[in-house]
LOFINU-894696 format. One line per 4 residues: number of its first residue (from 0); their letters; for each residue x, y, z of C-alpha. Coordinates in steps of 0.05 Angstrom, whole numbers, m for minus. Layout:
<rs>
NUM	A	X Y Z  ... $
</rs>
This chain:
<rs>
0	MVAV	505 m295 m116  467 m253 m60  394 m275 m64  342 m232 m38 $
4	QMSA	263 m255 m31  224 m209 m81  182 m192 m18  242 m157 17 $
8	IPRF	264 m114 m47  232 m51 m18  265 m68 55  333 m83 19 $
12	HAAR	335 m16 m25  309 29 37  369 m1 76  416 12 23 $
16	KGEG	389 82 m10  353 110 46  281 102 74  262 168 40 $
20	APVL	296 149 m31  243 157 m86  223 89 m121  159 106 m160 $
24	THEG	123 163 m185  61 155 m221  15 215 m235  51 263 m191 $
28	RTVS	53 218 m131  123 192 m107  132 140 m61  197 126 m25 $
32	WGEL	227 54 m15  208 59 57  140 75 44  132 23 m12 $
36	EARA	155 m23 47  103 m5 96  43 3 47  64 m67 24 $
40	NRRA	67 m92 95  m2 m67 110  m34 m92 42  m1 m162 64 $
44	RLFA	m36 m167 130  m108 m139 93  m94 m197 42  m76 m247 96 $
48	SSGV	m141 m223 139  m182 m244 75  m158 m316 67  m90 m306 26 $
52	KAGD	m38 m357 52  30 m381 23  22 m422 m46  m39 m383 m65 $
56	FVTI	m50 m346 m125  m73 m274 m125  m102 m242 m186  m81 m163 m190 $
60	ALPN	m124 m132 m241  m106 m59 m231  m86 m8 m279  m11 19 m278 $
64	SNEF	m1 57 m213  36 55 m143  m22 14 m116  2 m47 m170 $
68	YETT	70 m50 m142  46 m41 m69  m2 m100 m82  50 m146 m116 $
72	FAVW	96 m137 m62  44 m150 m13  33 m218 m49  104 m239 m50 $
76	KLGA	106 m219 27  55 m274 42  90 m323 m1  35 m323 m54 $
80	TPNP	42 m317 m130  21 m256 m167  m25 m263 m231  m27 m198 m263 $
84	LPSK	m85 m181 m310  m96 m124 m351  m150 m74 m313  m192 m67 m378 $
88	LPRT	m193 m142 m398  m259 m157 m426  m309 m197 m382  m307 m267 m412 $
92	EFSA	m232 m269 m420  m226 m247 m346  m278 m300 m323  m241 m351 m364 $
96	IIDL	m171 m333 m329  m199 m332 m259  m230 m399 m268  m167 m427 m293 $
100	VRPS	m124 m395 m236  m175 m404 m182  m139 m348 m138  m156 m339 m61 $
104	LVVG	m166 m264 m79  m175 m222 m134  m150 m150 m124  m185 m95 m170 $
108	GEEQ	m229 m121 m226  m307 m114 m239  m346 m143 m178  m390 m174 m224 $
112	TVIG	m339 m208 m260  m307 m241 m198  m369 m284 m174  m350 m338 m132 $
116	FRRL	m276 m312 m114  m260 m269 m57  m249 m193 m82  m221 m130 m55 $
120	PGDA	m224 m64 m93  m153 m35 m111  m160 21 m61  m185 m23 m2 $
124	DSSS	m161 13 61  m108 m20 97  m88 35 142  m110 m5 203 $
128	FSSE	m59 m58 193  11 m59 222  66 m33 174  116 m72 206 $
132	PGEE	152 m132 170  121 m200 185  139 m270 172  151 m275 96 $
136	PLAP	150 m343 70  180 m353 m1  133 m354 m59  149 m419 m97 $
140	SWKA	134 m382 m155  147 m308 m174  91 m295 m228  35 m331 m264 $
144	MTSG	24 m299 m331  m34 m307 m379  m38 m318 m450  m87 m323 m505 $
148	GSTG	m38 m365 m543  m54 m387 m619  m121 m419 m597  m151 m356 m568 $
152	RPKV	m164 m399 m506  m131 m370 m439  m68 m407 m411  m36 m392 m341 $
156	IVDR	40 m394 m353  66 m407 m279  137 m389 m274  173 m442 m232 $
160	RPAA	228 m401 m205  216 m380 m133  202 m305 m117  277 m284 m103 $
164	WDTE	324 m238 m140  397 m236 m144  424 m172 m123  489 m183 m161 $
168	AFVL	454 m197 m228  457 m152 m291  386 m147 m305  365 m115 m374 $
172	QQQT	432 m87 m388  428 m47 m320  467 m41 m260  435 m49 m195 $
176	DEVV	427 29 m178  412 50 m248  348 82 m261  304 57 m318 $
180	L	252 107 m328 $
</rs>
């Protein structure tokens, strides 16, 4: 087993496949492994300047996009745990979940539903921050998912596995270098 922190996945693949190898394409915009690494590093520094630290939760309420992935890797780079939520979640459900999670930062979401919590818009400008890798503590949990469950009350399901990835694992019946979609 060769374990790599989730935060280092873009750097790992950039070294193996080349900085310019594409990783994401959404709405006609392609991001390479090297760009994903640089953008995630900038976002991590932006989030750190907003108070995010190792062991925190960060709620990510962004639609499917390149920014969603950049944000998720940025959260792991700080040793924090991502808590992804649907970007179109009704206000009452959204508020109930963040009241349970108590994130140090909410990225995305509607400003009026994030009262009492730090919030940054999904397109917050991080261009003034360094794109170089920094210290990357291991996040104690790689994700914090939510469920309404059978009661309809929101629940947070924290996966207690640390944010590390086995580079030799056979995931989803797929080899490491294969493309899914």
